[in-house]
Structures are given as structure tokens and as C-alpha cells.
C-alpha positions as CSV (number, residue, x, y, z in Angstrom):
1,M,18.2,-2.2,-0.4
2,A,20.4,-4.6,1.6
3,V,24.1,-4.5,3.0
4,H,26.8,-6.6,1.7
5,T,29.8,-7.9,3.1
6,S,32.6,-10.4,2.0
7,N,34.8,-12.9,3.8
8,K,37.1,-15.7,2.7
9,N,34.2,-18.0,2.4
10,G,32.3,-15.7,-0.1
11,R,29.8,-12.8,-0.3
12,I,27.1,-12.2,2.5
13,T,23.8,-10.3,1.7
14,I,21.6,-9.1,4.6
15,S,18.0,-7.7,3.6
16,D,16.6,-4.6,5.0
17,E,13.7,-6.8,6.3
18,A,16.0,-9.1,8.5
19,I,17.8,-5.9,10.0
20,A,14.3,-4.5,10.7
21,N,13.2,-7.6,12.6
22,V,16.6,-7.7,14.8
23,A,16.0,-4.0,15.5
24,G,12.6,-4.6,16.5
25,Y,13.2,-7.5,18.8
26,F,15.9,-5.8,20.7
27,A,13.9,-2.4,20.8
28,L,11.0,-4.4,22.4
29,E,13.6,-5.9,24.9
30,C,14.4,-2.3,26.1
31,Y,13.0,-1.4,29.7
32,G,10.2,1.4,29.2
33,V,9.4,0.5,25.5
34,V,6.0,-1.0,25.4
35,D,5.2,-1.3,21.6
36,L,6.5,-0.4,18.4
37,V,4.1,1.5,16.2
38,P,3.4,1.2,12.2
39,R,3.8,4.4,10.4
40,R,1.4,3.1,7.6
41,L,-2.0,2.1,7.4
42,T,-1.2,-0.8,5.5
43,D,0.9,-2.1,8.4
44,N,-2.1,-1.8,10.6
45,L,-4.3,-4.0,8.4
46,A,-1.8,-6.5,7.8
47,E,-1.1,-6.7,11.5
48,L,-4.9,-7.9,11.9
49,F,-4.0,-11.1,10.0
50,K,-0.7,-12.1,11.1
51,K,1.3,-12.9,14.2
52,R,3.7,-10.7,16.0
53,N,5.9,-8.4,13.3
54,Y,9.0,-7.1,15.0
55,K,9.7,-5.1,11.7
56,R,6.6,-2.7,12.0
57,G,7.6,0.6,13.5
58,V,11.2,0.0,12.1
59,K,12.4,1.9,8.8
60,V,15.7,0.8,7.8
61,T,17.8,2.7,5.3
62,T,21.1,1.7,3.9
63,H,23.8,3.9,2.4
64,D,27.4,2.8,1.5
65,N,27.0,-0.3,3.8
66,K,26.0,1.8,6.6
67,I,22.7,1.3,8.4
68,L,20.2,4.3,9.5
69,L,17.4,3.2,11.7
70,D,14.2,5.0,12.4
71,L,12.2,3.4,15.4
72,S,8.6,4.6,16.2
73,V,7.7,3.4,19.8
74,I,5.3,3.8,22.5
75,L,6.8,4.1,26.0
76,K,5.6,3.2,29.5
77,Y,4.1,6.1,31.6
78,G,6.4,7.2,34.4
79,V,9.8,6.4,32.7
80,S,12.3,9.1,31.8
81,I,12.0,9.6,27.9
82,N,15.8,10.7,27.8
83,A,17.1,7.6,29.7
84,V,14.8,5.2,27.7
85,A,15.7,6.7,24.4
86,D,19.5,6.5,25.1
87,S,19.3,2.9,26.4
88,L,17.1,2.2,23.3
89,K,19.7,3.5,20.9
90,K,22.6,1.9,22.6
91,S,21.1,-1.5,22.8
92,V,19.7,-1.6,19.2
93,K,22.9,-0.2,17.7
94,Y,25.1,-2.7,19.6
95,N,22.9,-6.0,18.7
96,V,22.3,-4.7,14.9
97,E,26.2,-4.1,14.6
98,D,26.9,-7.5,16.3
99,F,24.2,-9.1,13.8
100,T,25.2,-7.7,10.7
101,G,28.9,-6.9,11.2
102,M,28.2,-3.3,9.6
103,I,28.1,0.0,11.0
104,V,25.0,1.7,12.4
105,E,25.4,5.3,11.3
106,S,22.5,6.7,13.2
107,I,19.4,5.8,15.2
108,N,16.4,8.0,15.3
109,V,13.9,7.4,18.1
110,N,10.4,8.8,17.4
111,I,8.3,8.7,20.8
112,M,4.4,8.2,19.3
113,G,2.7,8.0,22.5
114,V,2.9,7.1,26.3
115,K,0.8,4.0,27.9
116,V,-0.5,4.2,31.3
């Protein structure tokens, strides 16, 4: 799927993969987030042969040109989980909305682990 918008110059389509890359990049920029975690085994195997992949650990669902994100992350030991999750949601929401011009309806943060 993808999100679509139009302006005076024409129609704009943004793929879910592009949205996932932006969301993953800004998720890794948040303090306390160590890494994104792929949810599928095939993502782990593909990572062995590729360079850094920002979309792993990010699931994008679009519905009526609204974006729903699921982020799977590993946090740094000693940080407040609630504070990092709130910061992560705000940062990713702002940056994805700024990038796409669409509304991010919800962001689910899944804490998959803590790294010492």
C-alpha cells in the first residue's frame, strides 16, 4: 500500500517502504534507543548480506491516507522506558508527518529488549 496526496502540480504517492525508512531513521536518533529489531527471520537473514536497513523493525499500515506505525526497539539499560517511548512516539510522529504531509494516526512501540 501507499499514501496518496495531490497538489496543484499533480499527484504524489509515497510508498510504505519510504515511510518505514524515515520512521526507522528517526527512531534510531532518539535517546535511549539502541537498535531496531526485525520481527521476521527473513529480515535477519537479509541483514547479513546488506548494509544498514532502517526499515527493519518498522511495520507501516496505511488506512484512508492515515499512517499506523509499529516500532520494535531495543533500549539502553538504565533509561526510563516510559520517557523513551513517549519521546520516540513524538519524534517519529512529527518527522513522518513532516515528511509525508499525512496524518500519523497511531504509533505502537514494542520494547523487545534492553542492552547493557
